[in-house]
C-alpha positions in Angstrom: 3.1 86.8 -27.2 6.5 85.2 -26.8 6.0 85.2 -23.0 2.7 83.4 -23.3 4.2 80.8 -25.6 7.0 80.3 -23.2 4.6 80.0 -20.3 2.5 77.5 -22.4 5.6 75.4 -23.2 6.7 75.5 -19.5 3.2 74.4 -18.5 3.1 71.6 -21.0 6.6 70.5 -20.0 5.6 70.5 -16.4 2.5 68.5 -17.3 4.5 65.9 -19.2 7.1 65.6 -16.5 4.4 65.1 -13.9 2.7 62.5 -16.2 5.9 60.7 -16.6 6.6 60.8 -12.9 3.1 59.5 -12.2 3.6 56.7 -14.8 6.9 55.8 -13.3 5.4 55.7 -9.8 2.6 53.5 -11.1 5.0 51.1 -12.7 7.1 51.1 -9.5 4.0 50.4 -7.5 3.1 47.5 -9.8 6.6 46.2 -9.6 6.5 46.5 -5.9 3.2 44.6 -5.7 4.5 42.0 -8.1 7.6 41.6 -6.0 5.6 41.3 -2.8 3.3 38.7 -4.5 6.4 36.8 -5.7 7.8 36.8 -2.2 4.4 35.7 -0.8 4.3 32.8 -3.3 7.9 31.8 -2.6 7.4 32.1 1.1 5.0 29.1 1.3 7.7 26.8 0.2 10.4 25.1 2.4 13.8 26.6 2.5 16.0 25.0 -0.2 19.6 24.2 0.9 22.6 22.2 -0.3 22.4 18.4 0.5 25.4 18.6 2.8 23.5 21.1 5.0 21.1 18.4 6.0 23.6 15.5 6.1 23.3 14.2 2.6 26.2 13.4 0.2 25.5 15.3 -3.0 27.9 13.1 -5.0 25.8 10.1 -4.2 22.6 12.0 -4.9 23.9 12.8 -8.4 23.4 9.1 -9.2 19.7 9.9 -9.3 20.2 11.7 -12.6 21.6 8.6 -14.4 18.9 6.3 -13.1 16.1 8.7 -14.0 17.5 9.3 -17.5 17.8 5.6 -18.0 14.2 5.2 -17.0 13.1 7.8 -19.5 15.2 6.2 -22.2 13.5 2.8 -21.4 10.0 4.4 -21.7 9.2 4.1 -18.0 7.9 7.7 -18.1 8.3 10.8 -20.3 9.9 12.7 -17.4 9.7 13.3 -13.7 10.3 15.7 -10.8 12.3 14.4 -7.8 12.3 16.2 -4.4 14.1 15.2 -1.2 14.0 16.8 2.2 15.6 16.4 5.6 15.6 18.2 8.9 12.9 20.6 7.8 14.5 21.7 4.6 14.4 20.9 0.9 17.7 19.5 -0.2 17.1 18.2 -3.8 14.6 19.4 -6.4 15.2 18.5 -10.1 13.1 18.1 -13.2 13.9 15.5 -15.8 12.8 14.8 -19.4 9.5 16.0 -20.7 6.1 16.5 -19.2 4.5 16.0 -22.6 5.5 13.9 -25.6 2.3 14.2 -27.7 1.2 16.0 -29.6 4.4 17.9 -29.3 7.2 17.6 -26.7 7.2 20.0 -23.7 10.0 20.0 -21.2 9.4 19.0 -17.6 9.7 21.8 -15.0 9.9 21.7 -11.2 6.6 23.6 -11.0 4.7 21.0 -13.0 1.3 20.1 -11.6 0.7 16.4 -11.3 -2.4 14.2 -10.9 -1.7 12.5 -7.6 -4.0 9.6 -8.2 -4.1 7.3 -5.1 -1.8 9.7 -3.1 -5.2 11.4 -2.7 -6.0 8.6 -0.2 -3.6 9.4 2.6 -2.9 13.1 1.9 -6.5 14.4 1.5 -8.9 11.7 2.7 -7.1 9.9 5.5 -5.7 13.2 6.9 -9.3 14.6 6.8 -10.6 11.6 8.6 -8.0 11.8 11.3 -8.7 15.5 11.9 -12.4 14.5 12.4 -11.2 11.9 14.9 -9.3 14.6 16.8 -12.4 16.7 16.9 -14.4 13.9 18.4 -16.8 13.8 15.5 -16.0 10.2 14.6 -14.1 7.3 16.0 -12.1 4.7 14.2 -14.3 1.9 15.5 -17.5 3.5 14.3 -19.5 1.4 11.9 -20.3 3.1 8.6 -24.0 2.1 9.0 -24.2 4.5 11.9 -23.9 7.3 9.4 -25.4 5.6 6.3 -28.1 3.1 7.3 -28.5 2.2 3.6 -25.0 0.8 3.6 -25.9 -2.2 5.7 -27.0 -4.7 3.0 -25.1 -7.9 2.2 -23.1 -8.0 5.4 -21.5 -4.6 5.2 -23.1 -3.5 8.5 -19.9 -4.6 10.3 -17.5 -2.4 8.4 -15.8 0.3 10.5 -13.9 3.4 9.6 -10.6 1.7 10.4 -11.5 -1.3 8.2 -11.8 1.2 5.3 -8.5 3.0 6.2 -6.5 -0.3 6.2 -8.3 -2.0 3.3 -9.8 -4.8 5.4 -13.4 -4.1 4.7 -13.9 -7.0 2.4 -15.2 -4.6 -0.3 -14.3 -5.2 -4.0 -11.3 -3.2 -5.2 -13.4 -1.4 -7.9 -17.0 -1.7 -8.9 -17.7 -1.2 -12.6 -17.2 2.2 -14.1 -20.7 2.0 -15.5 -22.0 2.3 -11.9 -20.7 6.0 -11.9 -22.0 7.0 -15.3 -25.3 8.3 -14.0 -23.9 10.6 -11.3 -22.9 10.5 -7.7 -26.3 9.6 -6.3 -26.6 6.5 -8.5 -23.0 5.5 -7.8 -23.6 5.7 -4.1 -26.6 3.5 -4.4 -24.5 0.9 -6.4 -21.9 0.9 -3.7 -24.5 0.4 -1.0 -25.7 -2.6 -2.9 -22.3 -4.2 -3.2 -21.6 -7.7 -1.8 -18.5 -8.5 0.3 -15.7 -10.4 -1.4 -14.2 -11.5 1.9 -15.2 -11.4 5.6 -14.9 -8.0 7.2 -11.6 -7.3 9.0 -9.9 -10.5 7.9 -8.3 -10.0 4.4 -6.3 -7.1 3.0 -7.8 -6.1 -0.3 -6.6 -2.7 -1.6 -9.8 -1.0 -2.7 -10.7 2.4 -4.2 -14.2 1.8 -3.0 -13.0 2.0 0.6 -11.9 5.6 0.1 -14.8 6.6 -1.9 -16.9 5.6 1.1 -14.6 7.6 3.4 -14.9 10.6 1.1 -18.7 10.4 1.4 -18.3 10.0 5.2 -16.4 13.4 5.4 -19.2 15.1 3.5 -21.9 13.4 5.7 -20.3 14.7 8.9 -19.1 18.1 7.8 -21.5 19.1 5.0 -18.4 19.8 2.9 -17.1 17.4 0.2 -13.6 16.1 0.5 -12.3 19.0 -1.7 -13.9 21.7 0.4 -13.0 20.1 3.7 -9.4 19.2 2.8 -8.8 22.8 1.6 -10.1 24.3 4.8 -8.5 21.8 7.2 -5.2 21.0 5.5 -4.0 22.8 2.4 -5.0 26.4 3.1 -3.5 26.5 6.6 -0.3 25.1 5.2 -0.3 27.6 2.3 -0.3 24.8 -0.1 -1.5 27.1 -2.8 -1.1 24.7 -5.7 -2.8 21.7 -4.2 -6.4 20.6 -4.5 -9.1 19.0 -6.5 -10.3 20.5 -9.8 -7.3 22.8 -10.4 -7.8 26.4 -11.7 -7.4 27.1 -15.4 -4.0 28.7 -14.8 -2.8 25.7 -12.9 -4.1 23.4 -15.6 -1.7 25.0 -18.0 1.2 23.7 -15.9 -0.3 20.2 -15.5 1.4 17.1 -16.9 -0.9 15.4 -19.4 -1.8 11.8 -19.0 -3.7 9.8 -21.6 -6.5 10.7 -24.1 -10.2 10.7 -23.2 -12.7 10.9 -26.1 -9.8 12.0 -28.4 -8.7 14.8 -26.1 -5.5 14.8 -24.0 -6.3 14.8 -20.2 -4.5 17.7 -18.7 -5.4 19.1 -15.3 -8.4 16.8 -15.2 -8.4 13.7 -13.1 -7.3 10.6 -15.0 -9.2 8.1 -12.9 -12.4 7.3 -14.7 -14.5 6.9 -11.5 -13.3 10.1 -10.0 -13.9 11.9 -13.3 -17.5 10.7 -13.4 -17.8 12.1 -9.8 -17.0 15.6 -11.0 -13.3 15.2 -10.2 -13.8 15.0 -6.4 -13.6 11.6 -4.7 -11.9 10.1 -1.7 -9.7 7.8 -3.7 -8.4 10.0 -6.5 -8.6 13.6 -7.9 -6.0 15.5 -5.9 -3.4 17.6 -7.9 -0.2 19.0 -6.5 3.4 20.0 -7.2 6.6 18.7 -5.7 7.2 21.9 -3.7 3.7 21.8 -2.3 3.8 18.2 -1.5 7.1 18.8 0.4 5.2 21.1 2.7 2.7 18.3 3.6 5.5 15.8 4.0 7.4 18.1 6.4 4.2 18.6 8.4 3.9 14.8 8.8 7.6 14.5 9.8 6.9 17.3 12.3 4.3 15.1 13.9 1.4 17.2 12.6 3.0 20.7 12.8 4.9 23.0 10.4 7.2 26.0 11.0 6.5 28.4 8.1 9.5 30.0 6.6 10.5 31.8 3.4 13.1 30.5 1.0 15.7 32.9 2.4 15.1 31.6 5.9 13.2 34.7 7.2 9.9 34.2 9.0 6.7 35.5 7.4 4.8 38.3 9.0 2.1 35.8 9.8 4.5 33.0 10.3 4.9 30.7 13.2 3.8 27.1 13.8 0.8 25.7 11.9 -0.7 22.6 13.4 -2.8 20.2 11.3 -2.8 17.1 13.5 -1.5 16.4 17.0 1.6 14.2 17.6 -0.5 11.3 19.0 -2.7 11.3 15.9 0.2 11.2 13.5 1.8 8.4 15.6 -1.4 6.4 15.4 -1.9 7.1 11.8 1.6 5.9 10.8 2.4 3.3 13.4 1.1 0.3 11.5 -1.7 -2.2 11.7 -1.1 -5.8 11.0 -3.1 -6.9 8.0 -3.2 -10.3 6.2 -0.4 -9.5 3.8 1.9 -7.2 5.9 1.6 -3.9 7.6 -0.5 -0.8 6.8 -0.9 2.6 8.3 -4.2 4.4 8.6 -4.5 5.4 5.0 -0.7 4.8 4.4 1.2 1.9 3.1 4.1 0.5 5.2 5.0 -3.1 4.1 2.5 -4.9 1.9 2.4 -6.2 -1.7 1.9 -2.6 -2.8 5.3 -1.5 -1.4 7.4 -2.2 -4.4 8.2 1.6 -4.7 9.4 1.7 -1.1 13.1 0.7 -1.6 15.0 -1.5 0.7 16.9 0.8 3.1 14.2 2.8 4.8 13.6 2.1 8.5 10.7 0.2 9.9 9.1 3.6 10.8 8.7 4.6 7.2 5.3 5.1 5.6 4.2 6.1 2.1 2.0 5.6 -0.9 2.0 5.5 -4.6 -0.4 6.6 -7.3 -1.5 4.9 -10.6 -0.4 7.9 -12.7 3.3 7.5 -11.6 3.5 9.3 -8.3 5.4 8.2 -5.2 5.7 9.6 -1.7 7.6 8.1 1.2 8.5 9.5 4.6 10.8 8.1 7.3 10.5 9.7 10.7 13.5 7.8 12.0 15.7 9.2 9.2 13.9 12.5 9.2 13.6 12.2 5.5 11.0 12.6 2.8 11.1 11.5 -0.8 8.9 12.6 -3.6 8.8 11.2 -7.1 6.3 12.7 -9.5 5.7 11.5 -13.0 3.0 11.0 -15.6 4.1 7.5 -16.5 0.7 6.8 -18.2 1.5 9.4 -20.9 1.1 8.9 -23.7 -0.1 5.3 -24.0 -0.5 4.0 -20.5 2.5 1.6 -20.7 5.0 3.3 -18.4 6.1 1.8 -15.1 8.0 3.6 -12.3 7.6 1.7 -9.0 10.8 -0.3 -9.3 12.7 2.8 -10.4 11.3 4.8 -7.4 12.5 2.1 -5.1 16.0 2.2 -6.6 16.1 6.0 -6.2 15.1 5.7 -2.6 18.0 3.3 -2.0 20.3 5.9 -3.4 18.8 8.6 -1.2 19.1 6.6 2.0 22.7 5.5 1.2 23.5 9.3 0.8 22.8 10.0 4.5 26.0 10.9 6.3 24.9 12.3 9.7 24.0 10.0 12.6 20.4 8.8 12.7 18.3 7.6 15.6 18.7 4.0 16.7 15.8 1.6 17.2 14.9 3.2 20.5 13.3 6.0 18.6 10.5 3.6 17.5 7.8 2.8 20.0 7.4 -0.6 21.5 4.2 -1.2 19.5 6.1 -0.4 16.2 8.8 -2.9 17.1 6.2 -5.5 17.9 4.3 -4.9 14.7 7.4 -5.1 12.4 8.7 -8.6 12.3 11.8 -9.8 10.5 9.7 -11.1 7.6 8.6 -7.5 6.9 12.0 -5.9 6.7 11.3 -5.4 3.0 8.1 -5.1 1.1 6.5 -8.2 -0.4 6.6 -8.7 -4.2 3.7 -7.6 -6.4 2.7 -10.5 -8.6 1.8 -10.1 -12.3 -1.8 -10.7 -11.3 -1.5 -8.0 -8.6 -0.2 -5.5 -11.3 -3.1 -6.5 -13.6 -5.6 -5.9 -10.8 -4.0 -2.6 -9.8 -4.2 -1.5 -13.4 -7.9 -2.3 -13.6 -7.4 -5.1 -16.1 -6.4 -2.6 -18.7 -4.1 -5.0 -20.5 -7.1 -7.3 -21.1 -9.7 -4.6 -21.8 -12.3 -5.8 -24.3 -10.8 -9.3 -24.8 -12.5 -12.6 -24.6 -10.1 -14.6 -22.4 -9.2 -18.2 -22.0 -7.4 -18.7 -18.7 -4.8 -21.5 -18.0 -4.5 -21.7 -14.3 -4.8 -23.8 -11.2 -5.0 -23.3 -7.4 -1.8 -21.3 -7.4 -3.4 -18.6 -9.6 -4.2 -16.3 -6.7 -3.4 -12.6 -6.0 -1.2 -11.7 -3.0 -4.5 -11.0 -1.1 -5.8 -14.5 -1.9 -8.3 -13.9 -4.7 -8.2 -16.5 -7.5 -7.3 -15.4 -11.0 -10.5 -17.0 -12.4 -12.7 -15.2 -10.0 -11.1 -11.8 -10.6 -11.3 -12.1 -14.4 -14.9 -13.4 -14.1 -15.9 -10.3 -12.2 -13.8 -7.8 -14.2 -16.2 -5.4 -15.9 -14.0 -4.9 -19.0 -12.9 -8.5 -19.6 -15.0 -11.5 -20.7 -13.7 -14.8 -19.3 -15.0 -17.5 -21.7 -12.8 -20.6 -21.1 -10.7 -22.3 -18.5 -7.8 -24.7 -18.9 -6.0 -26.8 -16.3 -2.5 -28.4 -16.2 -1.1 -31.5 -14.5 -2.7 -32.1 -11.1 -5.9 -30.4 -12.3 -7.6 -27.1 -11.6 -7.5 -27.6 -7.8 -3.9 -29.0 -7.8 -5.0 -32.0 -5.8 -4.8 -34.9 -8.4 -1.8 -37.0 -8.9 -2.9 -39.3 -11.8 -1.6 -40.0 -15.3 -4.7 -38.5 -17.0 -7.1 -35.8 -15.8 -10.6 -35.3 -17.2 -12.4 -32.1 -18.1 -14.5 -30.6 -15.3 -16.7 -27.6 -14.5 -15.7 -24.7 -12.3 -18.5 -24.0 -9.8 -17.4 -20.4 -9.2 -17.7 -19.3 -12.8 -19.8 -22.1 -14.3 -17.3 -22.5 -17.1 -16.0 -25.8 -18.4 -12.4 -26.6 -17.4 -10.6 -28.1 -20.4 -7.9 -30.5 -19.2 -4.5 -30.1 -20.8 -3.3 -33.3 -19.1 -5.8 -35.7 -20.6 -6.7 -36.5 -24.2 -4.6 -33.5 -25.3 -1.9 -31.4 -23.8 -2.4 -28.5 -26.2 -5.5 -26.3 -26.6 -7.4 -27.3 -29.7 -9.1 -25.1 -32.2 -12.5 -26.0 -30.8 -11.3 -25.1 -27.2 -10.1 -21.7 -28.5 -13.3 -20.9 -30.4 -14.5 -17.5 -29.2 -11.2 -16.8 -27.4 -9.2 -13.6 -28.3 -6.4 -14.1 -25.8 -4.9 -16.9 -23.6 -3.8 -15.8 -20.1 -1.4 -18.1 -18.3 -1.1 -17.8 -14.5 0.5 -20.8 -12.7 3.3 -20.9 -10.1 6.4 -22.6 -11.4 9.3 -23.8 -9.2 12.3 -23.3 -11.4 13.0 -26.8 -12.6 13.0 -28.0 -16.2 11.0 -31.2 -15.7 8.2 -29.5 -13.7 5.5 -29.8 -16.4 3.8 -26.4 -16.0 6.5 -25.0 -18.3 5.5 -27.6 -20.9 1.9 -26.7 -20.6 2.8 -23.1 -21.2 5.0 -24.0 -24.2 2.2 -26.2 -25.8 -0.3 -23.4 -25.3 2.0 -20.8 -26.8 2.3 -23.0 -29.9 -1.5 -23.3 -30.1 -1.9 -19.5 -29.7 0.6 -19.0 -32.5 -1.2 -21.5 -34.8 -4.6 -20.0 -34.2 -3.7 -16.3 -34.0 -4.4 -15.7 -30.4 -2.7 -13.3 -28.1 -0.8 -14.8 -25.2 -0.4 -13.1 -21.9 1.7 -14.4 -19.0 1.0 -13.1 -15.5 4.5 -13.5 -14.1 5.4 -15.0 -10.8 8.8 -15.3 -8.9 11.1 -18.2 -9.3 10.9 -19.5 -5.8 14.4 -20.8 -5.7 15.9 -17.5 -7.0 16.7 -16.2 -10.5 20.5 -16.2 -10.1 21.6 -19.8 -9.7 21.7 -21.9 -12.9 22.9 -25.5 -13.1 23.0 -28.2 -15.8 22.8 -30.5 -17.4 21.3 -29.2 -20.6 18.9 -31.2 -22.7 20.4 -33.3 -25.6 18.8 -32.5 -29.0 16.0 -34.9 -29.8 15.2 -35.7 -26.2 12.4 -33.2 -25.9 9.3 -34.6 -24.1 6.6 -33.3 -21.9 9.0 -33.4 -19.0 11.7 -31.8 -21.1 10.0 -29.3 -23.3 13.0 -27.2 -24.4 16.8 -27.0 -24.3 17.3 -25.3 -20.9 19.3 -26.5 -17.9 17.6 -28.5 -15.1 17.8 -25.4 -12.9 17.2 -22.5 -15.3 17.1 -19.5 -13.0 14.2 -17.8 -14.9 10.6 -16.8 -14.2 7.8 -18.3 -16.2 7.4 -14.9 -18.0 11.1 -14.8 -19.0 10.9 -18.4 -20.2 7.9 -17.5 -22.3 9.9 -14.8 -24.0 12.8 -17.2 -24.6 10.4 -19.9 -26.0 8.8 -17.5 -28.4 12.1 -16.5 -29.9 13.8 -19.9 -30.0 10.7 -21.8 -31.3 10.2 -19.1 -33.9 6.6 -18.5 -32.9 4.6 -15.8 -34.6 3.0 -14.8 -31.4 1.6 -11.6 -29.8 3.1 -12.2 -26.4 2.8 -9.9 -23.4 4.4 -10.6 -20.0 2.9 -8.6 -17.1 5.9 -8.5 -14.8 6.1 -8.8 -11.1 7.2 -5.7 -9.2 9.6 -5.6 -6.3 11.1 -9.1 -7.0 14.9 -9.3 -7.3 16.8 -12.2 -8.9 18.5 -13.0 -5.6 15.2 -13.5 -3.8 14.0 -16.9 -2.6 10.3 -17.3 -2.0 10.6 -16.3 1.7 12.1 -13.0 0.7 8.9 -12.0 -1.1 6.5 -11.9 1.8 4.0 -13.9 -0.3 2.0 -16.9 0.9 3.4 -20.3 0.0 0.8 -22.4 -1.8 1.8 -26.0 -2.6 2.2 -25.9 -6.4 1.5 -29.6 -6.6 0.5 -32.3 -4.1 4.1 -33.3 -3.3 5.7 -29.8 -3.4 4.9 -28.7 0.1 7.6 -26.2 1.1 10.4 -24.0 -0.2 12.9 -26.5 1.1 11.4 -29.2 -1.0 11.3 -26.9 -4.0 15.0 -26.2 -3.5 15.9 -29.9 -3.3 13.7 -30.9 -6.2 16.1 -30.1 -9.1 18.7 -32.6 -7.8 16.5 -35.1 -5.9 13.7 -35.2 -8.4 16.1 -36.6 -11.0 16.2 -39.8 -9.0 12.5 -40.6 -8.9 12.4 -42.3 -12.2 14.8 -44.9 -10.8 14.0 -47.6 -8.3 14.4 -45.4 -5.2 11.8 -43.5 -3.2 12.2 -39.8 -3.0 9.7 -39.5 -0.2 6.4 -39.5 -2.2 3.8 -41.0 0.2 5.5 -39.5 3.2 5.2 -36.1 4.9 8.5 -35.0 3.5 8.8 -35.6 -0.2 12.2 -34.9 -1.7 13.7 -34.5 1.8 14.3 -38.2 2.1 15.7 -40.8 -0.3 15.7 -44.5 0.3 14.7 -48.0 -0.7 14.2 -51.4 1.1 17.7 -52.4 0.0 19.5 -49.3 1.4 21.2 -49.2 4.8 20.8 -45.6 5.9 23.9 -45.3 8.1 26.2 -46.6 5.4 24.8 -44.2 2.8 24.8 -41.3 5.2 28.5 -41.9 6.0 29.4 -42.0 2.3 27.6 -38.8 1.6 28.8 -36.8 4.6 32.4 -37.7 3.5 31.8 -35.9 0.2 32.7 -32.2 -0.1 29.0 -31.1 -0.6 28.4 -27.5 0.7 25.5 -26.4 2.8 24.0 -29.8 3.5 24.3 -32.8 5.8 22.7 -36.3 5.6 21.0 -38.0 8.5 20.3 -41.8 8.4 16.5 -42.6 8.6 13.9 -45.2 8.1 10.5 -44.4 6.5 7.5 -46.2 5.1 5.7 -44.6 2.2 1.9 -44.8 2.5 1.6 -44.5 -1.3 3.6 -44.4 -4.5 6.8 -46.3 -4.8 7.5 -48.9 -2.1 4.0 -48.4 -0.7 3.8 -49.8 2.9 7.4 -51.1 2.7 10.1 -50.0 5.2 12.9 -48.1 3.5 16.3 -47.3 4.7 17.8 -44.0 3.5 18.8 -40.5 4.3 17.2 -37.3 5.3 18.7 -34.4 3.5 19.2 -31.3 5.7 20.0 -27.9 4.2 22.4 -26.1 6.6 23.4 -23.2 4.4 21.0 -22.2 1.6 23.4 -19.7 0.1 26.0 -22.4 -0.6 23.6 -25.3 -1.2 23.7 -26.7 -4.7 20.8 -29.1 -5.4 22.2 -30.6 -8.6 25.6 -31.3 -6.9 23.7 -33.0 -4.0 21.7 -35.0 -6.5 24.8 -36.2 -8.3 26.5 -37.0 -5.0 23.5 -39.3 -4.1 23.6 -40.9 -7.6 27.3 -41.5 -7.4 27.1 -43.0 -3.9 24.2 -45.3 -5.0 26.2 -46.4 -8.0 29.3 -47.1 -5.9 27.7 -48.8 -2.9 24.6 -50.4 -4.5 25.8 -51.1 -8.1 23.7 -54.3 -8.3 20.6 -52.9 -6.7 20.3 -49.4 -8.2 18.8 -49.5 -11.7 20.2 -46.6 -13.8 18.6 -46.9 -17.2 15.7 -44.7 -16.4 17.9 -42.1 -14.7 18.4 -40.6 -18.2 14.7 -39.8 -18.6 14.7 -36.6 -16.6 18.4 -36.0 -16.8 18.1 -35.8 -20.6 21.9 -35.6 -21.0 23.9 -38.6 -22.2 27.3 -37.3 -21.1 26.2 -36.8 -17.5 24.5 -40.1 -17.4 27.6 -41.8 -18.7 29.7 -40.1 -16.0 27.3 -41.2 -13.2 27.0 -44.8 -14.5 30.7 -45.0 -14.9 31.2 -43.9 -11.3 33.4 -41.0 -12.4 34.7 -38.5 -9.8 32.4 -35.7 -8.7 34.6 -33.3 -10.6 34.1 -35.2 -13.8 30.3 -35.5 -13.3 30.0 -31.8 -12.7 32.1 -31.0 -15.7 29.8 -33.2 -17.9 26.7 -31.5 -16.4 28.1 -28.1 -17.1 28.5 -28.6 -20.9 26.5 -26.0 -22.7 25.4 -24.0 -19.6 27.7 -21.1 -20.4 26.1 -20.8 -23.9 22.6 -20.9 -22.3 23.6 -18.1 -19.9 24.3 -16.0 -23.0 21.1 -17.1 -24.7 18.9 -16.2 -21.8 20.5 -12.8 -21.1 18.3 -10.8 -23.5 15.1 -12.2 -22.0 15.7 -11.4 -18.3 13.2 -8.9 -16.9 14.5 -8.5 -13.4 17.7 -7.3 -11.8 
């Protein structure tokens, strides 16, 4: 009996031992599989190394942390992930802040999945198109009607594949969201019925519609939608396991949320409303990815279409080797650059246009990149062998974030951290050097209107708008503000207002009558006629006043006064006031008095600011609201990419004469000093081809005045004796002697000092002829007037003119938007 029991115990013990062994083996097997899977997942990422291993200074790169944290503190975005790579390796990967603020905060992580928004265009759609070009299935010069005959209506039959890739098709930036509400088939019909907004191939107009059409073209040719084709042709071969349209449920859990749609937070579903209504798959938006995955794509492009797979530890995969997505000639063509009306574009890529504010200033001319509305930025520079990835959900939680300027600053830090030698200009092909002119060495500025357009007029959604504008109210691509607001699906333009010189900017009369705009059919209420302030009747049915006029940085230029009067009217009648900001063309750094004496406020001297105030129209609006104690809902839609040191020609923007006699940047720079003289009995060149560049009168002897002026210690300028005969205005058809003012060094030129030098010379040489009483009208400063009339020294005149300017500099500091 005992033996049987012992045998039974032994048997059971053996059974339990075997069971435990089997269990341990199973666990080990699971762990082994898990480890293998983890290695497999890790292996599709680039090797991560220290910055110094790829020629980057890690101390300099550490500045990124402070800049990003400051951006988070300022509400530019809730958080971000930044990735930097060089020489085929990942050298920097950090997460900052939160990926979610509402309903509860969730920290950002490096594996966060992001809605790429418009980065979909180059990475998924343009790359797919170029792969089809390589296969001989399409050509860049093919017309879209060859594939879609129904697309031909309204002049669209001339549009080619390349026109769409570089945004020169003439198609509208976005057709109404309602066109997509009934599904893809109806949306495509609406696109086919669209009219052109510009001649095909002539004007750069960034357009989502262009890439929606390209996405449809991919499906027409391959039978696969852009999601299916890009997975098969690009992302799967590159082992980009976390990239694609319509992410899986597990990936959605890692996604950064954007805004709310129908009361639910958007997380892992495309933010763009049109792409959403197209089931999340479209050529312009819908792609999701992570920083590490996007780094793989970036390295493939820097590798001219090929990628060497490797694991994080640097050991090749079993199925490793070179993966080729595109050929080197294809990548070169795609990124070389095509001249468009506002700069340089790649085929699907940005290079140097009004949309390049996130580019930074230090990248080489070979660089190419793109941004996305949700707060994503990707730039690559083959010459520096560098890629930069900035991923954020800047629209979370309320759509008010802004990251383009920050991304540009970060890129400057990154490029400045490069320590190893880089290729010289010989690395760029002859065509690239030809295409990149000196005027394109930095990206043009994005106007407030451009930002509004890019944001799909979200800031004006649902509002009935009264627009104060003139001929200068145009986007960087040339579209008028009035036309854009009139066509916007979510805005109702109900009234127009015009300033001095009228809606077309061509009138030079004391009073301007109301008119009718032929483009919109709306009445144009003149604010330079019977009234200079919008009345209650004019504002009936208006929810918000939008102001979009180009100023020139001088106190007595009356567009400032029109804005101030309108702001007061908006305050009185409870209307919102929105300024679409524009650059100060003569820079936002230099400030020069005199100030305005209390009680001398007029329509040419609206507020106590210096003659040269160094502010944008938007910054001035913020100052006026505060200092006039206006109860006003004011919003300034700021420019992007403009720096305070910039003159107009640094912006890459088209110069449009702000008024009939303001015909160049040179004249705008001369105006603060020379314009002061025009209320006196001298001609400042009105009625000639060079207003404000010449000053004279019938009683002036040009050589004598030029000698006196050239003897003065004025910097950056010389004076040439001339004779001229104005064809209109003061001294019409009378020969005048005088001087031509030539700016020789803009950085040291001081227009107010030159104006005072002229005034002093006139007072000293022509005391009996020059009438000085009216000189005070624009000057607005008794002490400066007294110093000029008393023929004081230039030091004494400048000292008088500087009174109160230091206090103004302190006053204005809190209202400055730009750095």
